[in-house]
C-alpha positions in Angstrom: 14.5 -71.2 134.8 12.1 -68.8 136.6 8.9 -68.5 134.6 6.6 -65.5 134.3 3.5 -65.5 132.2 5.3 -64.4 129.0 9.0 -64.6 129.8 11.6 -66.8 131.5 14.7 -65.7 133.5 17.6 -68.0 132.9 21.4 -68.0 133.3 23.3 -65.9 130.8 24.6 -68.1 127.9 27.7 -67.3 125.9 25.7 -67.0 122.7 23.5 -64.3 124.3 26.5 -61.9 124.5 26.8 -60.8 120.9 23.1 -59.9 120.7 23.2 -58.1 124.0 26.3 -56.2 122.9 24.8 -55.2 119.6 21.2 -54.4 120.5 21.6 -53.0 124.0 25.0 -51.8 124.8 26.1 -50.5 121.4 22.9 -48.4 121.3 24.3 -45.1 122.6 21.0 -43.5 123.6 19.6 -46.6 125.3 22.9 -47.3 127.1 23.3 -43.7 128.3 19.8 -43.7 129.7 20.2 -47.1 131.4 23.7 -47.0 132.8 25.0 -45.1 135.8 27.9 -43.8 133.8 28.6 -42.5 130.3 28.3 -44.8 127.3 31.5 -46.3 126.1 32.1 -48.9 123.4 32.6 -52.5 124.3 35.3 -54.3 122.3 34.4 -57.8 120.9 35.6 -60.4 123.3 35.7 -57.9 126.2 35.0 -59.2 129.7 32.8 -56.3 130.4 30.8 -57.1 133.6 27.5 -55.9 132.0 27.8 -58.8 129.6 29.8 -61.4 131.5 28.3 -63.0 134.7 30.4 -63.7 137.7 28.5 -66.6 139.4 30.6 -66.1 142.6 29.5 -62.4 143.1 27.2 -62.2 146.1 25.9 -58.7 145.5 24.1 -59.3 142.2 22.3 -62.0 140.1 22.1 -61.5 136.4 19.6 -63.2 134.1 18.9 -63.4 130.4 15.3 -62.8 129.6 13.8 -65.2 127.1 10.4 -65.4 125.5 8.5 -68.5 126.8 7.0 -68.9 123.4 9.9 -69.9 121.1 12.7 -69.2 123.6 14.1 -66.1 121.8 16.4 -63.8 123.8 14.4 -60.7 124.9 16.9 -58.9 127.1 18.6 -58.8 130.6 17.3 -58.7 134.1 19.3 -58.1 137.3 18.8 -58.2 141.0 21.7 -56.0 142.2 22.9 -54.3 145.3 21.8 -57.3 147.3 22.1 -56.6 151.0 21.6 -59.8 153.0 21.7 -58.0 156.3 19.1 -55.4 155.4 17.3 -58.0 153.2 17.0 -55.6 150.3 18.0 -55.3 146.7 17.5 -53.3 143.5 15.9 -54.4 140.3 17.2 -53.6 136.8 16.2 -54.7 133.3 16.9 -54.0 129.7 14.8 -55.3 126.8 15.9 -55.7 123.2 14.1 -53.3 120.8 12.1 -56.1 119.3 10.8 -57.2 122.8 9.6 -53.8 123.8 5.9 -52.9 124.0 4.7 -56.5 124.6 4.3 -56.4 128.3 7.5 -58.2 129.0 8.8 -55.5 131.3 5.9 -56.0 133.7 6.4 -59.7 133.6 10.1 -59.4 134.2 9.5 -57.2 137.3 6.9 -59.6 138.6 9.3 -62.6 138.1 12.2 -60.7 139.8 9.8 -59.9 142.7 9.1 -63.6 143.1 12.9 -64.4 143.0 13.7 -61.6 145.5 10.9 -62.2 148.0 10.3 -66.0 147.7 13.6 -67.5 146.6 15.9 -65.0 148.4 13.7 -64.1 151.4 14.2 -60.3 150.9 12.1 -57.7 152.7 12.4 -54.8 150.2 13.0 -54.3 146.5 13.8 -50.9 145.0 13.8 -49.5 141.4 15.5 -46.3 140.3 14.5 -45.1 136.8 14.5 -41.9 134.8 11.3 -39.8 135.4 10.4 -40.1 131.7 10.8 -43.9 131.5 7.1 -44.4 131.4 7.3 -48.1 130.5 9.4 -48.9 133.6 7.2 -46.7 135.8 4.1 -48.6 134.5 5.8 -52.0 135.0 6.8 -51.2 138.5 3.5 -49.7 139.6 1.5 -52.5 138.0 3.5 -54.8 140.3 2.7 -52.8 143.4 5.8 -50.6 143.6 5.2 -47.2 145.2 6.8 -43.9 144.3 8.9 -43.0 147.3 10.9 -40.1 146.0 12.2 -37.9 143.2 15.8 -37.1 142.8 15.8 -33.8 140.9 18.4 -33.4 138.1 20.4 -36.3 139.4 21.2 -38.2 136.2 23.5 -36.7 133.5 22.2 -38.2 130.2 23.5 -37.1 126.8 24.1 -33.4 127.7 21.3 -32.7 130.2 20.4 -33.5 133.8 17.2 -35.6 134.2 15.1 -36.4 137.3 15.1 -39.9 138.7 12.2 -41.7 140.5 12.7 -44.1 143.3 10.1 -46.8 143.8 9.9 -49.4 146.5 8.0 -52.5 147.3 7.9 -54.3 150.7 7.2 -58.1 150.9 4.1 -57.5 153.0 2.7 -55.2 150.2 3.5 -57.6 147.4 0.7 -59.4 145.7 2.1 -62.5 144.1 0.6 -64.0 141.0 1.4 -67.3 139.4 5.2 -66.8 139.3 7.6 -69.6 139.7 
């Protein structure tokens, strides 16, 4: 397990899936804001790739986020779009409603930076988020990510177009803390 100051990132367990389905993916508003496509229901027992982990996939690494104190499931974290030639990847995360507002997002981003830069040897990490996702923007900027661009009206979310912000962090600009 990779440990941050408040959370740990571990492999997805089978018993994580019902909670993630119910609290993240069955939430129409949250899912519509977090996913690149429209919300759609996930049938119980489905092999939906957002829930199931393919350990052989080279382009992404999915984690379950757990609280260090008590070990409760707190959400998901992903390093995706991994490009070993360009040495870059994207960061994504989703916290369960009960885990929000506790600083876990900032800790998840920090721990994913450690994984990307130290464990994987990447040069660049990138985050794309809706311009009104202030929690993610704060978490990214607290970890040294810089706003690099604004994609105007690029995300169709529940009947309206929203702006997206692109943030980037280079390994030489990263200031690691006590991750790992």
